[in-house]
N, C-alpha and C positions, 0 to 999 in steps of 0.2 A: 870686411875692409875695414882699415885702420882708417879714423876717423881723421888723419891729416892729410889722406890721400886726395887726390882731384876728385870733384864730385863722375865726373865722365867714369871714372874708374869703378866708381861703389854699382852692387848688384841691384836689380829691381827691386831687391825684397828692402835693401838696407834703404834706399830711395822710398820708396812706399814708406816705409815705418819714420823716418825723422821729418816727411813732409806731414805725416798724419799728426806728428807730434809738433808742428810748428819750428823745430830747428832748421830745415831749410824750406824754403819756399819752391813752388813749381816754377818761377822764373829763374832762381839762381841753379834747380837743375836742368831746365831748357837749354839755358845760356852757358852752361859747360859743355853739354852735346855740342851745341854747337861752333861753337869754338872748335871744338877738339872736330868735329867736321871740315871747318875752314881749312885745320892744321894738315891734317892726314887724308883729307880725300882725296885732295889736286893728285897725290902718287899713287893712291889705290882706285880710284873713278868706280868706288860703290856703291853711289849714291847722284844717281842720275838728273835729279832733279829737288834741289833744296826749296821746303816749304816753311821757312826760319822766319817771314813776315806772319803767315799763321801760326806757327809755333808759339809765337811771343803773343802774340793777340790771346791765344786759348791760354796760355800758360797764367796771364795778368788776368784772366776771366775767372779762372779756378782760383788763384790767390783771395782773388777779389771778394768771390763767392762765399768764401769762409767755411765749406762743409764740403765732408770727401763724397767725390762720385761713387768712389768704389774701391776696388785690392788697388788699381794701376792709378789712384791721381796724382795726378803730376810726373810721370814717368817718361820718359822720354824712348820713342818706338820708329821705326821706319817700316814701309810699306812695299812688298814688291810692284814691279812697274805692268804685272798681268791681272792687277786685282782692281775692279771699280774703284774708283776714291774722288767725290763730286766735284767736277769742276776741274780733272785732270786726264790728262790724257794717259789710257791704257794700251800702249802701245805693243806690248809683247815683244819686243826689243826689235817689230819688224818696221822699215819706214815706212811704207805704205798706211800702217794704221798709227801713224803720230798725232793726228788728228780727230783721231777717237776719242771723243770725250765724253766722260761717263755723267750719266745725270742722275746719279743716286750714289751712295756708299754700298758696298759688296756687305754680305751681313758679318763678317770676319772685320770689315773697318769701323762698323757700325758697333761690334762687340766691346771692341777696345777702347771707342771713345768714349762709349756708355760707363765701361768701368774705371777712366780717368787719363787714359793713354793719351801722351801729348805727341804728335805726329809730325816729325822735323826732316823728314825728306823721304823718297821715292826710292828704289834700289833696281841695281840692274838684271839683267836678266839674258840669257842667248834667244837669239829667235824662236820666235814660239815658242820658248820655253821648253827647247826639247835637246839639250845635250848636257853634257856633266861636267862642260865648263862654258865660262861664262865671256863673252863675247859678240859684237852684232854692229853690223854696219853702220846702224843708227848712234849709236852712244860710245862703242867701239867694247875695248878689252878691262875688264874689270881684275886688276892682281893682287894676289895673296898674298897678307901683311908679313907673313913669314920669309916670304922673298920669291923672288922670280924662276928661282926651280920649281915652284909649286904652281898649278893651276889652283884657282879659287874655287873651283868645284864649281856644279848649276845642278838645275837651275837657279837655285836660290844660291848664285858665287854674291852676287853684292849684298845680299843679308848675312851671308856669314860675316865677309870681309868687313862687313859696315860693323857687325856687334861685337865683333875681337877687337877692332883696331880702336873700340871706345865709341864710336856714333851710335849711340841708345843703350840703354840698357837692354832692351829684347830690338830681335827684328821678325817682321812676317816671312815666312814662306811660302810655300804648297810642295807637292809631293805627290808625281804618280807612278815613279819610275825611281825613285830616290833623291828627287832634288829638293830635299830639309836635308837628309843624310849624308850624300854627300860632299855638299858644303859644309857641314859640321865635321864631317873626317877631313876635310881640308885645310879647316883654318883652324882645327881644335877646339871647336865649339861644341854647345850639348844642344838634343832635340828632342823631341818624339813624335814621331810619325803618328796621327791620330788613326783609331781604325774606320772603318766605313761608319757614314750614318754620325759620327760624333762630333763633327762641328759644319753649324750651317755654310753651304756654299752657293754663291750665284752671282755671274755679273749685272746689272742690270742694262751694261752696252750689248750685249750679246744679240746675236741679229736670229740666232738657233741654236738648239738644246744642242748638247754636248751628245756624244755617243755613251752609250750605255756603258761602257766601259772606264773610259774616262769618269761619268758620272759616278763608276762605284771602284776604280781605283785614284783618282785621285782624291787629295784630303789638305786643306786649309791646317796650317801651323805656328810655332815658333822657333827660333832658333836663340838661345842665348848661352851666357858664359858659365851655369850651376844650375844645375839641377834644381835647388831649391828655387830659384826663381820661373821656374816649369810648374809646380805646384802651387804658386801662387798667384801664376796667370792663366794656365790652362783651363780653371772652373768660369774664368770671365768670357774667354772664346767659342767654351759651348753653349753657350744661351742661345734659346732657341731662337729661330726668324723662321718664322710663315712662309717664308717667299723659297727655302729650302723643305719641299712636302716629303723626304724622305729621311730628314733629320731625326735622330733617335735620341729623346730626352731622359738620358742617364744620368743622374749626377755624378760629379768627379769624381769623388771617394766610395769605393762599393765595399761590401761587408768586409771583415778581417777572415783571412783563412784561418783554418784549425793549423798549429803547430807550425813547425819552423816551411817556412816557403820552398819549396822543391825547384832547382834549376839545374835545368838538361844545359850540359854543353857541348859543342859541336865543332869539329874544328876539319871538317870534311873540305876538302878541295878541289870537289868535283873535277880531280885529275891533274889540275892545273898548278899542285903546288901551293906552299902555303911559305908566305916568305918568313923570315924567324925572327922579326922583330914584331910581325904579326903574330906570332906565336907567344912573344912577347909579352905581348898587348890584352891577349885570352887568358895569359896565366894569372899576370896581374890583376885581373879583374875578375878571376875563379877563386883566387888568394882571398882578397878584399871582402868578396860575398861572403864565403867560409866562416872567415874571423870574424864578420858583422853578424853570425847566427843562421845563416841560410844552408839550406840543403843540398848541396853542388855534386852531379851524379853525369859522369862523361857514357852519354849517351848520345845515339841520332835519331832525330825526328823524320817523320816519315817520307817518303816522294820527293824531296828535297832538290835535289838538280831538277827533274822532271817537272816540279811546280813551276820553277824559275821559268824554265826551258819554253814552256806553254804559254803560261801569261805572255811573255815576256812577243812571244810570237800571235798573239792572239791578240794584243795590243798593237802590234803595228800592220795587224791586217787590221782593224778597225781603223787608226790614223792613214792606212793607205787610202783608202775604200774615201772616208770621210773630209780627213785635208789633204791627201794627196797630192790634188789639182792645186791650193791655195802655195805650200812647199814649193811645188814649180815655179808657179807665177810669180809668188813674191820672195821668195828663202833667196836668197845670196848662191854664188857657185859652189863655196865651201861648203853652205848647208846644203844642198843637192848631192855634194859629194860625200858628206857625212850619211845621208841619208839611204844613199846605195848602197854604201858599206854595213848599215844597219839592217837594209834588206838582205843582203848576204849572209850576215853573222846570225841574223832571227828571219827565216823568210817567212814572209806575215802568211796567214792562214787566212783563205778566201773564199768566198761562195758557202756551199753547205758546211764546209769542213769547219769554216768559222762558226758556225751557227753549234756544229757538234763542242767545237770547244770553249765555245760560252758554256755548256747546259753542264762539260765536265768540269769547269769552275768549280760549282759544288760539293763534289767528291774530294777534290784536293782540300777545299776548306772545312769540310765536314773531318777527312785524316787528320787535320789538323787540330781541331777542335777536340778531338778526342784525346789525342797525344795531351794535350794543356790540362787536360782534368787530372794527368798524373803529373804532368810539369807545367807549372803554371807562367813559369819563365824560359826563357830560350837564349843563352849564350853564344853570339856566332861572331865571327869575322864578318866583318861589315864588307873590305875590299881582301882580296887574297894575296896584295902586295903595297908597299907603300903606296903615297898619291901619285899621279903620274905631273908631268910637266904640263903646260898651257897647250893649248892646241895640238895637244898627243893626237886628239881624236880626227883631224885634218890630213895626219899621216897613214891614210888608206886602209887596207881590212886589219894589219897588225896593230895599228893604232887603235882603233875601234875597235879590235878585241881584248885589247889592256884595259879600256879605258871602261867598256859595258860589258864586253865578251864572257869577263870572272865577276859579274856580279850578281850572282844568282840572289845571295843572300837577299840582298837588295828586294829582287823582281817577287820576290815568295810572299813578301806581305804585302805590298799592294793586291795581287794577285787574289789573294786571301781573304784579303779586307781585314789583317789585323795588326794590330799597334805596333811600333818597332821605336826603340829609342838608340841615340848613340851617344857618346860620350868616350872624351882622349883617357886613355889610362898610362900611354907610354910616348916619350919623345924620342925617336929614333935618331941617331948621330950619322950621317948619310954624306956622302963624298962629297955631294952637289949643296949640301944644308943640314939642316936638324926640321925633322918635322914629328908633328903629333901623329900618332896613330889609334884609332877607334875601334873602339868594338859596338857591336849590336846587340841590345837585348831585347828580345819579343815577347809577348804575352799575347795573356787571354784576352776574347774581343771585350773591349770596352771595358779593360782595367789598365789604361795609361796607367791607372796612381800607383797600380803596383811596379810597374817597371819604373818612374820617378822615382819611389820608394826605393828601389835596387839600386837608384845611378847616387843617388845620396848617400849610400850604403858606401858604395865604393869612393866616392867622393869626401868622405871622414876621412879614409886610409892614403887615398891618393889625390891631392891636391889636383884643381882645376889649372890647366896651362895658361889661363890670361898674363898673368905676375910674368910669367919667363918669357911669354909675350913682348910684353910691353920692354921689358928690358933689354930687347933687342932693338924696339921700334927708337 
């Protein structure tokens, strides 16, 4: 980014370097992000709780301290409202939970603060964080900065819209079936869904432990505008926290692989059809990787549709058993209609059958693990068609089928616990307006670094789309 650009447009990497050098202060970076929030958030409703006063005090303290706290010293970030931040409500988009005040920071919040990040606000999510669109009766709808023709995605829709609009250089989000990657695709952002055990997770406000599938499929992560910002920030996010007993303390950077990294490319549309603009996005990503020296091979990973289908049906079974009553009691009429359609599209496994499918999860994870021995990275579509309009999932079975029914490439990675990144490689000029088209790059377990490296290689040829967006705003 040009040094003449406003600070809110700078990447986290640029901000951290300039604050470390003394050329920019944490206060200046924070004030720029807060001013941008004041300017653009009223039309987006991405941030639903401003933390301006806390952020200003923290920035001033960092500047007065004179010593860098870590890699993100002075970098403005946002936190999603379904994660605990001391003294603030963890509402999860549900009106009945608006007074659930966090007694302490969740590990992901603690890790970001320990690295010097400054939290400027908390971002919107749908009810129970269980839609691929972001709207709720408590805070209302989040809008996509690209325009009203697009949903902002979900469930981290507030995070995706905020970071792409310039409200903070990084945005926290989480992902149980695609909730980092849907908003990245919708808004043109970049993310990597960490693998199982990579980022410590726990909410001190919770009254009971989550179900086993929720524990193994849901992960904490970040949404950014560039892949280099993930290489900067993710090492801080994965710092150990004893409150997560299943965290895996593996370094961010793994061993170098021998020879060029092989990338399997799949265009499997599972019988739904692959939209030409999605095919173009795949072509551009594959070409950029090949030009960067990757060994790109067209081939199919194992059991792809089955893995996604079984994974989401199993998750629906656990959700129905453990959360179904709360969703019926506290969820809106719209949410309950959506869940009825979910259950029709992905019939929940129940009873003994659910237990058998939980056991079979290892079968799918093993098949993918063996495939990744030969192909450390896998390039796929994320969605099979351009992103949908806001509220599409409220429009009956066909709406839910468009939003989630064709998202098997997303569900696969959560069910198997594999990492997967998303980045935009194409801007489609469609009748209702332009929109970014993202692709997914999955990888070996605990090798998020390989995924982010590949995304950086793509960005060396295909520029991030944020500047195109800002020219439109």
